[in-house]
PDB file of N, CA, C and O in Angstrom:
ATOM      1  N   MET A   1      58.262  25.470 -22.276  1.00  0.00           N
ATOM      2  CA  MET A   1      56.948  25.188 -22.797  1.00  0.00           C
ATOM      3  C   MET A   1      56.277  26.507 -23.161  1.00  0.00           C
ATOM      4  O   MET A   1      56.332  27.477 -22.406  1.00  0.00           O
ATOM      5  N   GLU A   2      55.647  26.525 -24.321  1.00  0.00           N
ATOM      6  CA  GLU A   2      54.926  27.715 -24.749  1.00  0.00           C
ATOM      7  C   GLU A   2      53.632  27.867 -23.970  1.00  0.00           C
ATOM      8  O   GLU A   2      53.014  26.883 -23.565  1.00  0.00           O
ATOM      9  N   GLN A   3      53.234  29.109 -23.767  1.00  0.00           N
ATOM     10  CA  GLN A   3      51.966  29.413 -23.101  1.00  0.00           C
ATOM     11  C   GLN A   3      51.146  30.306 -24.016  1.00  0.00           C
ATOM     12  O   GLN A   3      51.693  31.051 -24.829  1.00  0.00           O
ATOM     13  N   ASN A   4      49.844  30.225 -23.878  1.00  0.00           N
ATOM     14  CA  ASN A   4      48.964  31.203 -24.495  1.00  0.00           C
ATOM     15  C   ASN A   4      48.100  31.778 -23.390  1.00  0.00           C
ATOM     16  O   ASN A   4      48.300  31.443 -22.222  1.00  0.00           O
ATOM     17  N   GLU A   5      47.150  32.630 -23.721  1.00  0.00           N
ATOM     18  CA  GLU A   5      46.347  33.278 -22.682  1.00  0.00           C
ATOM     19  C   GLU A   5      45.474  32.293 -21.913  1.00  0.00           C
ATOM     20  O   GLU A   5      45.004  32.610 -20.821  1.00  0.00           O
ATOM     21  N   ASN A   6      45.252  31.112 -22.463  1.00  0.00           N
ATOM     22  CA  ASN A   6      44.405  30.120 -21.808  1.00  0.00           C
ATOM     23  C   ASN A   6      45.184  29.038 -21.067  1.00  0.00           C
ATOM     24  O   ASN A   6      44.576  28.164 -20.449  1.00  0.00           O
ATOM     25  N   GLY A   7      46.492  29.076 -21.114  1.00  0.00           N
ATOM     26  CA  GLY A   7      47.283  28.062 -20.428  1.00  0.00           C
ATOM     27  C   GLY A   7      48.352  27.484 -21.328  1.00  0.00           C
ATOM     28  O   GLY A   7      48.653  28.050 -22.379  1.00  0.00           O
ATOM     29  N   PRO A   8      48.930  26.359 -20.928  1.00  0.00           N
ATOM     30  CA  PRO A   8      50.040  25.785 -21.687  1.00  0.00           C
ATOM     31  C   PRO A   8      49.592  25.223 -23.025  1.00  0.00           C
ATOM     32  O   PRO A   8      48.486  24.698 -23.155  1.00  0.00           O
ATOM     33  N   LYS A   9      50.466  25.340 -24.017  1.00  0.00           N
ATOM     34  CA  LYS A   9      50.228  24.662 -25.285  1.00  0.00           C
ATOM     35  C   LYS A   9      50.762  23.249 -25.122  1.00  0.00           C
ATOM     36  O   LYS A   9      51.915  23.054 -24.737  1.00  0.00           O
ATOM     37  N   ILE A  10      49.940  22.286 -25.409  1.00  0.00           N
ATOM     38  CA  ILE A  10      50.299  20.895 -25.181  1.00  0.00           C
ATOM     39  C   ILE A  10      50.779  20.271 -26.482  1.00  0.00           C
ATOM     40  O   ILE A  10      50.067  20.261 -27.486  1.00  0.00           O
ATOM     41  N   ASN A  11      51.984  19.759 -26.442  1.00  0.00           N
ATOM     42  CA  ASN A  11      52.542  19.058 -27.590  1.00  0.00           C
ATOM     43  C   ASN A  11      52.027  17.629 -27.544  1.00  0.00           C
ATOM     44  O   ASN A  11      52.516  16.814 -26.761  1.00  0.00           O
ATOM     45  N   ASP A  12      51.045  17.322 -28.376  1.00  0.00           N
ATOM     46  CA  ASP A  12      50.414  16.001 -28.341  1.00  0.00           C
ATOM     47  C   ASP A  12      51.408  14.860 -28.528  1.00  0.00           C
ATOM     48  O   ASP A  12      51.208  13.771 -27.991  1.00  0.00           O
ATOM     49  N   GLY A  13      52.471  15.097 -29.280  1.00  0.00           N
ATOM     50  CA  GLY A  13      53.459  14.050 -29.466  1.00  0.00           C
ATOM     51  C   GLY A  13      54.129  13.658 -28.166  1.00  0.00           C
ATOM     52  O   GLY A  13      54.430  12.484 -27.947  1.00  0.00           O
ATOM     53  N   ARG A  14      54.362  14.616 -27.314  1.00  0.00           N
ATOM     54  CA  ARG A  14      55.034  14.348 -26.040  1.00  0.00           C
ATOM     55  C   ARG A  14      54.083  13.766 -25.002  1.00  0.00           C
ATOM     56  O   ARG A  14      54.464  12.870 -24.249  1.00  0.00           O
ATOM     57  N   TYR A  15      52.863  14.261 -24.952  1.00  0.00           N
ATOM     58  CA  TYR A  15      51.925  13.891 -23.899  1.00  0.00           C
ATOM     59  C   TYR A  15      50.819  12.943 -24.361  1.00  0.00           C
ATOM     60  O   TYR A  15      49.908  12.651 -23.586  1.00  0.00           O
ATOM     61  N   ALA A  16      50.875  12.460 -25.592  1.00  0.00           N
ATOM     62  CA  ALA A  16      49.803  11.624 -26.138  1.00  0.00           C
ATOM     63  C   ALA A  16      49.523  10.414 -25.249  1.00  0.00           C
ATOM     64  O   ALA A  16      50.432   9.669 -24.882  1.00  0.00           O
ATOM     65  N   GLY A  17      48.246  10.235 -24.912  1.00  0.00           N
ATOM     66  CA  GLY A  17      47.830   9.101 -24.098  1.00  0.00           C
ATOM     67  C   GLY A  17      48.104   9.260 -22.615  1.00  0.00           C
ATOM     68  O   GLY A  17      47.947   8.303 -21.857  1.00  0.00           O
ATOM     69  N   ARG A  18      48.510  10.442 -22.186  1.00  0.00           N
ATOM     70  CA  ARG A  18      48.871  10.677 -20.786  1.00  0.00           C
ATOM     71  C   ARG A  18      47.839  11.595 -20.131  1.00  0.00           C
ATOM     72  O   ARG A  18      47.047  12.246 -20.811  1.00  0.00           O
ATOM     73  N   TRP A  19      47.864  11.632 -18.818  1.00  0.00           N
ATOM     74  CA  TRP A  19      47.076  12.576 -18.033  1.00  0.00           C
ATOM     75  C   TRP A  19      48.000  13.678 -17.561  1.00  0.00           C
ATOM     76  O   TRP A  19      49.121  13.409 -17.130  1.00  0.00           O
ATOM     77  N   LEU A  20      47.540  14.921 -17.640  1.00  0.00           N
ATOM     78  CA  LEU A  20      48.316  16.060 -17.170  1.00  0.00           C
ATOM     79  C   LEU A  20      47.637  16.682 -15.963  1.00  0.00           C
ATOM     80  O   LEU A  20      46.410  16.765 -15.898  1.00  0.00           O
ATOM     81  N   ALA A  21      48.446  17.117 -15.009  1.00  0.00           N
ATOM     82  CA  ALA A  21      47.964  17.879 -13.860  1.00  0.00           C
ATOM     83  C   ALA A  21      48.451  19.306 -14.057  1.00  0.00           C
ATOM     84  O   ALA A  21      49.641  19.547 -14.263  1.00  0.00           O
ATOM     85  N   ILE A  22      47.522  20.245 -13.991  1.00  0.00           N
ATOM     86  CA  ILE A  22      47.831  21.652 -14.242  1.00  0.00           C
ATOM     87  C   ILE A  22      47.555  22.449 -12.981  1.00  0.00           C
ATOM     88  O   ILE A  22      46.504  22.303 -12.358  1.00  0.00           O
ATOM     89  N   ASP A  23      48.514  23.297 -12.609  1.00  0.00           N
ATOM     90  CA  ASP A  23      48.351  24.167 -11.441  1.00  0.00           C
ATOM     91  C   ASP A  23      47.316  25.232 -11.794  1.00  0.00           C
ATOM     92  O   ASP A  23      47.535  25.995 -12.736  1.00  0.00           O
ATOM     93  N   PRO A  24      46.190  25.314 -11.070  1.00  0.00           N
ATOM     94  CA  PRO A  24      45.153  26.285 -11.421  1.00  0.00           C
ATOM     95  C   PRO A  24      45.597  27.735 -11.233  1.00  0.00           C
ATOM     96  O   PRO A  24      45.050  28.631 -11.875  1.00  0.00           O
ATOM     97  N   ALA A  25      46.567  27.977 -10.373  1.00  0.00           N
ATOM     98  CA  ALA A  25      47.024  29.345 -10.127  1.00  0.00           C
ATOM     99  C   ALA A  25      47.945  29.852 -11.232  1.00  0.00           C
ATOM    100  O   ALA A  25      47.858  31.014 -11.629  1.00  0.00           O
ATOM    101  N   THR A  26      48.822  28.988 -11.728  1.00  0.00           N
ATOM    102  CA  THR A  26      49.813  29.421 -12.722  1.00  0.00           C
ATOM    103  C   THR A  26      49.535  28.900 -14.124  1.00  0.00           C
ATOM    104  O   THR A  26      50.102  29.395 -15.098  1.00  0.00           O
ATOM    105  N   ARG A  27      48.659  27.899 -14.226  1.00  0.00           N
ATOM    106  CA  ARG A  27      48.336  27.223 -15.487  1.00  0.00           C
ATOM    107  C   ARG A  27      49.540  26.482 -16.074  1.00  0.00           C
ATOM    108  O   ARG A  27      49.599  26.249 -17.281  1.00  0.00           O
ATOM    109  N   ASP A  28      50.482  26.119 -15.231  1.00  0.00           N
ATOM    110  CA  ASP A  28      51.635  25.332 -15.658  1.00  0.00           C
ATOM    111  C   ASP A  28      51.332  23.848 -15.502  1.00  0.00           C
ATOM    112  O   ASP A  28      50.604  23.449 -14.592  1.00  0.00           O
ATOM    113  N   ILE A  29      51.884  23.041 -16.380  1.00  0.00           N
ATOM    114  CA  ILE A  29      51.810  21.596 -16.211  1.00  0.00           C
ATOM    115  C   ILE A  29      52.790  21.236 -15.105  1.00  0.00           C
ATOM    116  O   ILE A  29      53.983  21.521 -15.204  1.00  0.00           O
ATOM    117  N   ILE A  30      52.282  20.610 -14.053  1.00  0.00           N
ATOM    118  CA  ILE A  30      53.141  20.294 -12.916  1.00  0.00           C
ATOM    119  C   ILE A  30      53.402  18.809 -12.763  1.00  0.00           C
ATOM    120  O   ILE A  30      54.314  18.418 -12.035  1.00  0.00           O
ATOM    121  N   ALA A  31      52.619  17.969 -13.435  1.00  0.00           N
ATOM    122  CA  ALA A  31      52.830  16.526 -13.358  1.00  0.00           C
ATOM    123  C   ALA A  31      52.139  15.854 -14.528  1.00  0.00           C
ATOM    124  O   ALA A  31      51.232  16.411 -15.147  1.00  0.00           O
ATOM    125  N   GLU A  32      52.590  14.641 -14.817  1.00  0.00           N
ATOM    126  CA  GLU A  32      51.958  13.821 -15.847  1.00  0.00           C
ATOM    127  C   GLU A  32      51.986  12.376 -15.391  1.00  0.00           C
ATOM    128  O   GLU A  32      52.799  11.998 -14.547  1.00  0.00           O
ATOM    129  N   GLY A  33      51.101  11.571 -15.948  1.00  0.00           N
ATOM    130  CA  GLY A  33      51.065  10.165 -15.579  1.00  0.00           C
ATOM    131  C   GLY A  33      50.250   9.357 -16.556  1.00  0.00           C
ATOM    132  O   GLY A  33      49.537   9.900 -17.400  1.00  0.00           O
ATOM    133  N   ASP A  34      50.368   8.042 -16.427  1.00  0.00           N
ATOM    134  CA  ASP A  34      49.601   7.139 -17.286  1.00  0.00           C
ATOM    135  C   ASP A  34      48.129   7.100 -16.899  1.00  0.00           C
ATOM    136  O   ASP A  34      47.271   6.806 -17.732  1.00  0.00           O
ATOM    137  N   THR A  35      47.835   7.399 -15.629  1.00  0.00           N
ATOM    138  CA  THR A  35      46.455   7.411 -15.146  1.00  0.00           C
ATOM    139  C   THR A  35      46.168   8.736 -14.465  1.00  0.00           C
ATOM    140  O   THR A  35      47.084   9.461 -14.076  1.00  0.00           O
ATOM    141  N   LEU A  36      44.886   9.045 -14.325  1.00  0.00           N
ATOM    142  CA  LEU A  36      44.479  10.249 -13.610  1.00  0.00           C
ATOM    143  C   LEU A  36      45.044  10.231 -12.193  1.00  0.00           C
ATOM    144  O   LEU A  36      45.578  11.235 -11.719  1.00  0.00           O
ATOM    145  N   GLU A  37      44.927   9.102 -11.528  1.00  0.00           N
ATOM    146  CA  GLU A  37      45.375   8.995 -10.138  1.00  0.00           C
ATOM    147  C   GLU A  37      46.876   9.233 -10.013  1.00  0.00           C
ATOM    148  O   GLU A  37      47.327   9.904  -9.086  1.00  0.00           O
ATOM    149  N   ASP A  38      47.643   8.685 -10.944  1.00  0.00           N
ATOM    150  CA  ASP A  38      49.094   8.842 -10.920  1.00  0.00           C
ATOM    151  C   ASP A  38      49.484  10.311 -11.063  1.00  0.00           C
ATOM    152  O   ASP A  38      50.289  10.818 -10.282  1.00  0.00           O
ATOM    153  N   ALA A  39      48.919  10.996 -12.055  1.00  0.00           N
ATOM    154  CA  ALA A  39      49.240  12.409 -12.274  1.00  0.00           C
ATOM    155  C   ALA A  39      48.768  13.263 -11.101  1.00  0.00           C
ATOM    156  O   ALA A  39      49.480  14.172 -10.672  1.00  0.00           O
ATOM    157  N   ARG A  40      47.569  12.978 -10.575  1.00  0.00           N
ATOM    158  CA  ARG A  40      47.043  13.740  -9.442  1.00  0.00           C
ATOM    159  C   ARG A  40      47.918  13.561  -8.208  1.00  0.00           C
ATOM    160  O   ARG A  40      48.219  14.532  -7.515  1.00  0.00           O
ATOM    161  N   ASP A  41      48.326  12.330  -7.930  1.00  0.00           N
ATOM    162  CA  ASP A  41      49.169  12.073  -6.759  1.00  0.00           C
ATOM    163  C   ASP A  41      50.520  12.768  -6.878  1.00  0.00           C
ATOM    164  O   ASP A  41      51.044  13.278  -5.887  1.00  0.00           O
ATOM    165  N   ARG A  42      51.082  12.792  -8.071  1.00  0.00           N
ATOM    166  CA  ARG A  42      52.359  13.492  -8.278  1.00  0.00           C
ATOM    167  C   ARG A  42      52.193  14.993  -8.066  1.00  0.00           C
ATOM    168  O   ARG A  42      53.061  15.641  -7.481  1.00  0.00           O
ATOM    169  N   ALA A  43      51.076  15.546  -8.542  1.00  0.00           N
ATOM    170  CA  ALA A  43      50.824  16.978  -8.337  1.00  0.00           C
ATOM    171  C   ALA A  43      50.658  17.287  -6.858  1.00  0.00           C
ATOM    172  O   ALA A  43      51.199  18.275  -6.362  1.00  0.00           O
ATOM    173  N   ARG A  44      49.919  16.455  -6.160  1.00  0.00           N
ATOM    174  CA  ARG A  44      49.715  16.669  -4.724  1.00  0.00           C
ATOM    175  C   ARG A  44      51.027  16.567  -3.960  1.00  0.00           C
ATOM    176  O   ARG A  44      51.234  17.293  -2.988  1.00  0.00           O
ATOM    177  N   SER A  45      51.921  15.670  -4.391  1.00  0.00           N
ATOM    178  CA  SER A  45      53.219  15.555  -3.719  1.00  0.00           C
ATOM    179  C   SER A  45      54.079  16.788  -3.958  1.00  0.00           C
ATOM    180  O   SER A  45      55.047  17.022  -3.234  1.00  0.00           O
ATOM    181  N   ARG A  46      53.730  17.578  -4.971  1.00  0.00           N
ATOM    182  CA  ARG A  46      54.434  18.834  -5.255  1.00  0.00           C
ATOM    183  C   ARG A  46      53.727  20.033  -4.635  1.00  0.00           C
ATOM    184  O   ARG A  46      54.091  21.179  -4.900  1.00  0.00           O
ATOM    185  N   GLY A  47      52.717  19.768  -3.810  1.00  0.00           N
ATOM    186  CA  GLY A  47      52.076  20.835  -3.056  1.00  0.00           C
ATOM    187  C   GLY A  47      50.828  21.437  -3.667  1.00  0.00           C
ATOM    188  O   GLY A  47      50.321  22.433  -3.151  1.00  0.00           O
ATOM    189  N   VAL A  48      50.315  20.870  -4.748  1.00  0.00           N
ATOM    190  CA  VAL A  48      49.084  21.376  -5.358  1.00  0.00           C
ATOM    191  C   VAL A  48      47.960  20.407  -5.000  1.00  0.00           C
ATOM    192  O   VAL A  48      47.870  19.312  -5.555  1.00  0.00           O
ATOM    193  N   ALA A  49      47.113  20.822  -4.073  1.00  0.00           N
ATOM    194  CA  ALA A  49      46.085  19.934  -3.524  1.00  0.00           C
ATOM    195  C   ALA A  49      44.982  19.601  -4.523  1.00  0.00           C
ATOM    196  O   ALA A  49      44.481  18.476  -4.536  1.00  0.00           O
ATOM    197  N   ASN A  50      44.598  20.561  -5.357  1.00  0.00           N
ATOM    198  CA  ASN A  50      43.486  20.365  -6.291  1.00  0.00           C
ATOM    199  C   ASN A  50      43.886  20.790  -7.703  1.00  0.00           C
ATOM    200  O   ASN A  50      43.435  21.827  -8.191  1.00  0.00           O
ATOM    201  N   PRO A  51      44.725  19.997  -8.357  1.00  0.00           N
ATOM    202  CA  PRO A  51      45.144  20.361  -9.710  1.00  0.00           C
ATOM    203  C   PRO A  51      44.008  20.173 -10.713  1.00  0.00           C
ATOM    204  O   PRO A  51      43.091  19.381 -10.494  1.00  0.00           O
ATOM    205  N   LEU A  52      44.085  20.905 -11.801  1.00  0.00           N
ATOM    206  CA  LEU A  52      43.178  20.678 -12.926  1.00  0.00           C
ATOM    207  C   LEU A  52      43.716  19.467 -13.679  1.00  0.00           C
ATOM    208  O   LEU A  52      44.913  19.391 -13.956  1.00  0.00           O
ATOM    209  N   MET A  53      42.852  18.532 -14.006  1.00  0.00           N
ATOM    210  CA  MET A  53      43.280  17.308 -14.664  1.00  0.00           C
ATOM    211  C   MET A  53      42.844  17.326 -16.127  1.00  0.00           C
ATOM    212  O   MET A  53      41.711  17.688 -16.445  1.00  0.00           O
ATOM    213  N   HIS A  54      43.757  16.933 -17.008  1.00  0.00           N
ATOM    214  CA  HIS A  54      43.486  16.999 -18.443  1.00  0.00           C
ATOM    215  C   HIS A  54      44.009  15.740 -19.134  1.00  0.00           C
ATOM    216  O   HIS A  54      45.212  15.481 -19.104  1.00  0.00           O
ATOM    217  N   PRO A  55      43.126  14.954 -19.757  1.00  0.00           N
ATOM    218  CA  PRO A  55      43.605  13.811 -20.530  1.00  0.00           C
ATOM    219  C   PRO A  55      44.016  14.263 -21.930  1.00  0.00           C
ATOM    220  O   PRO A  55      43.329  15.077 -22.546  1.00  0.00           O
ATOM    221  N   VAL A  56      45.116  13.747 -22.426  1.00  0.00           N
ATOM    222  CA  VAL A  56      45.562  14.057 -23.781  1.00  0.00           C
ATOM    223  C   VAL A  56      45.316  12.825 -24.641  1.00  0.00           C
ATOM    224  O   VAL A  56      45.884  11.766 -24.375  1.00  0.00           O
ATOM    225  N   PRO A  57      44.479  12.946 -25.667  1.00  0.00           N
ATOM    226  CA  PRO A  57      44.194  11.773 -26.502  1.00  0.00           C
ATOM    227  C   PRO A  57      45.435  11.313 -27.258  1.00  0.00           C
ATOM    228  O   PRO A  57      46.339  12.099 -27.545  1.00  0.00           O
ATOM    229  N   ARG A  58      45.454  10.037 -27.569  1.00  0.00           N
ATOM    230  CA  ARG A  58      46.529   9.517 -28.415  1.00  0.00           C
ATOM    231  C   ARG A  58      46.403  10.157 -29.792  1.00  0.00           C
ATOM    232  O   ARG A  58      45.302  10.487 -30.233  1.00  0.00           O
ATOM    233  N   SER A  59      47.515  10.328 -30.455  1.00  0.00           N
ATOM    234  CA  SER A  59      47.498  11.012 -31.746  1.00  0.00           C
ATOM    235  C   SER A  59      46.713  10.242 -32.807  1.00  0.00           C
ATOM    236  O   SER A  59      46.320  10.821 -33.821  1.00  0.00           O
ATOM    237  N   ASP A  60      46.480   8.948 -32.590  1.00  0.00           N
ATOM    238  CA  ASP A  60      45.743   8.170 -33.581  1.00  0.00           C
ATOM    239  C   ASP A  60      44.243   8.127 -33.312  1.00  0.00           C
ATOM    240  O   ASP A  60      43.511   7.387 -33.968  1.00  0.00           O
ATOM    241  N   ARG A  61      43.792   8.919 -32.351  1.00  0.00           N
ATOM    242  CA  ARG A  61      42.363   8.980 -32.038  1.00  0.00           C
ATOM    243  C   ARG A  61      41.844  10.377 -32.311  1.00  0.00           C
ATOM    244  O   ARG A  61      42.551  11.363 -32.107  1.00  0.00           O
ATOM    245  N   SER A  62      40.622  10.457 -32.768  1.00  0.00           N
ATOM    246  CA  SER A  62      39.998  11.747 -33.048  1.00  0.00           C
ATOM    247  C   SER A  62      39.106  12.158 -31.889  1.00  0.00           C
ATOM    248  O   SER A  62      38.567  11.314 -31.174  1.00  0.00           O
ATOM    249  N   PHE A  63      38.959  13.456 -31.714  1.00  0.00           N
ATOM    250  CA  PHE A  63      38.070  14.002 -30.705  1.00  0.00           C
ATOM    251  C   PHE A  63      37.225  15.065 -31.372  1.00  0.00           C
ATOM    252  O   PHE A  63      37.747  15.959 -32.037  1.00  0.00           O
ATOM    253  N   ILE A  64      35.918  14.965 -31.192  1.00  0.00           N
ATOM    254  CA  ILE A  64      35.012  15.969 -31.742  1.00  0.00           C
ATOM    255  C   ILE A  64      34.245  16.568 -30.584  1.00  0.00           C
ATOM    256  O   ILE A  64      33.475  15.878 -29.916  1.00  0.00           O
ATOM    257  N   GLY A  65      34.454  17.853 -30.346  1.00  0.00           N
ATOM    258  CA  GLY A  65      33.729  18.550 -29.287  1.00  0.00           C
ATOM    259  C   GLY A  65      32.509  19.242 -29.868  1.00  0.00           C
ATOM    260  O   GLY A  65      32.580  19.846 -30.938  1.00  0.00           O
ATOM    261  N   ILE A  66      31.403  19.156 -29.170  1.00  0.00           N
ATOM    262  CA  ILE A  66      30.173  19.797 -29.621  1.00  0.00           C
ATOM    263  C   ILE A  66      29.751  20.793 -28.561  1.00  0.00           C
ATOM    264  O   ILE A  66      29.610  20.454 -27.386  1.00  0.00           O
ATOM    265  N   ALA A  67      29.552  22.021 -28.992  1.00  0.00           N
ATOM    266  CA  ALA A  67      29.148  23.062 -28.048  1.00  0.00           C
ATOM    267  C   ALA A  67      27.689  23.390 -28.195  1.00  0.00           C
ATOM    268  O   ALA A  67      27.175  24.248 -27.478  1.00  0.00           O
TER     269      ALA A  67
END
């Protein structure tokens, strides 16, 4: 998986519609799941108590962020 200075580059085709758990120390994706709870539980079972959680939108949905 490619990384940039801000963390992993997410391939939307692979993770579309899924929840990702990211290790805050390494910024690696450590688990994925259909729900937040599923991905979080998988991350915790791998020893990461408080993973960063990230939803990946489906490729057919748009997201507009406003700062």
